[in-house]
C-alpha positions as CSV (number, residue, x, y, z in Angstrom):
1,M,-11.0,6.8,-0.4
2,F,-10.2,4.7,3.0
3,F,-9.7,1.0,3.3
4,K,-12.2,-0.9,6.3
5,T,-11.5,-3.4,7.9
6,D,-12.8,-5.3,10.5
7,L,-10.8,-4.9,13.9
8,E,-9.1,-8.9,13.8
9,V,-7.9,-8.8,10.3
10,S,-6.7,-5.3,10.7
11,L,-4.7,-7.2,14.2
12,N,-4.1,-10.2,12.3
13,R,-2.5,-8.0,9.6
14,I,0.2,-5.5,11.8
15,L,0.9,-9.1,13.7
16,E,2.2,-11.6,10.9
17,G,5.9,-11.2,11.7
18,R,5.8,-9.6,14.5
19,P,5.6,-10.5,18.2
20,K,4.2,-8.3,19.7
21,L,2.1,-4.8,18.8
22,K,4.3,-1.8,19.2
23,F,3.4,0.8,22.4
24,F,2.2,3.1,19.6
25,R,0.4,1.3,17.0
26,A,-1.7,-0.2,20.2
27,G,-2.6,3.5,21.3
28,M,-0.7,2.7,24.6
29,D,0.5,6.6,25.0
30,L,-3.2,7.7,24.9
31,R,-4.0,5.1,28.5
32,L,-6.6,3.1,27.6
33,S,-6.3,0.5,28.7
34,S,-3.1,-1.4,30.4
35,D,-3.5,-4.4,28.0
36,P,-2.2,-3.4,24.6
37,Y,-5.0,-5.6,22.9
38,E,-7.8,-4.3,24.4
39,S,-6.2,-0.1,23.9
40,F,-5.5,-1.0,20.5
41,R,-9.4,-2.1,20.0
42,I,-10.3,1.0,21.5
43,F,-7.8,2.9,19.7
44,Q,-8.8,1.9,16.3
45,G,-12.5,2.4,17.5
46,R,-11.7,5.7,18.4
47,I,-10.0,6.2,14.5
48,L,-12.8,4.8,12.7
49,E,-15.5,6.6,13.9
50,Q,-13.4,9.5,13.3
51,Y,-13.1,7.4,9.5
52,M,-16.6,7.5,9.1
53,A,-17.7,10.8,10.1
54,M,-15.1,12.6,7.7
55,S,-16.2,10.1,5.0
56,R,-19.6,11.1,4.9
57,E,-19.2,14.8,4.9
58,F,-16.8,14.5,2.0
59,N,-17.9,11.6,0.4
60,F,-15.5,9.0,0.7
61,V,-15.2,5.8,-1.2
62,V,-15.3,3.2,1.3
63,M,-13.2,0.1,0.4
64,D,-13.5,-3.9,1.8
65,A,-10.3,-4.4,3.0
66,N,-11.1,-7.5,4.4
67,Q,-10.7,-8.8,0.6
68,P,-7.5,-10.3,-0.7
69,V,-5.2,-7.4,-1.9
70,E,-5.2,-8.6,-5.5
71,K,-8.9,-8.1,-5.5
72,Q,-8.6,-4.7,-3.7
73,Q,-6.6,-3.4,-6.1
74,T,-8.6,-4.4,-9.3
75,L,-11.3,-2.7,-7.7
76,V,-9.2,0.7,-6.7
77,R,-7.9,0.4,-10.6
78,K,-11.6,0.2,-12.3
79,L,-12.9,3.0,-9.7
80,V,-9.6,5.6,-10.7
81,G,-9.8,5.1,-14.0
82,E,-13.1,6.2,-14.0
83,K,-12.0,9.1,-12.8
84,I,-9.2,10.2,-14.2
85,D,-8.5,9.2,-18.6
86,L,-5.2,7.3,-17.4
87,S,-4.5,7.3,-21.3
88,K,-2.9,10.6,-20.7
89,F,-0.7,8.6,-18.9
90,K,0.8,6.2,-21.2
91,R,4.5,7.1,-21.8
92,R,4.3,7.7,-25.3
93,S,7.5,5.8,-26.0
94,P,9.4,3.4,-24.3
95,L,12.7,4.5,-22.5
96,P,16.1,4.1,-24.6
97,L,17.7,0.6,-23.6
98,P,21.1,0.5,-22.6
99,P,24.2,-0.5,-24.8
100,A,23.5,-4.2,-25.1
101,F,26.8,-6.1,-22.8
102,P,29.2,-7.3,-25.1
103,A,29.1,-11.5,-25.1
104,D,33.0,-11.8,-24.8
105,P,34.1,-8.3,-23.0
106,A,37.9,-9.6,-24.0
107,K,36.7,-9.9,-27.6
108,E,35.2,-6.2,-27.3
109,A,38.2,-4.5,-26.4
110,E,40.5,-6.2,-29.2
111,E,37.8,-4.9,-31.2
112,D,38.1,-1.9,-30.2
113,M,41.7,-1.8,-30.6
114,A,42.0,-3.0,-33.9
115,A,40.1,-0.1,-35.0
């Protein structure tokens, strides 16, 4: 499975919270363009071509990653649930809880000393 998104959506997500594209993320090391944004477009286009070729060869599920993350997660859970019996992975019993903290540690210490 791979998540396919439009170039502009991908670029906007990468740039959220950072002022500019990082050198390697933009493919600047490949010298595709002196402009980082143009280099990014060319670089990501090449990557997409390879993923699309692999998806045909290996029958990948191609997810529309332009959708909200919550919708993608719901679909991934559904697809995985169709392939794997998830009930086999449920915990049979919950993990034991740690001992409760005493409401009054000083009182607990007094009780321990009296006992």
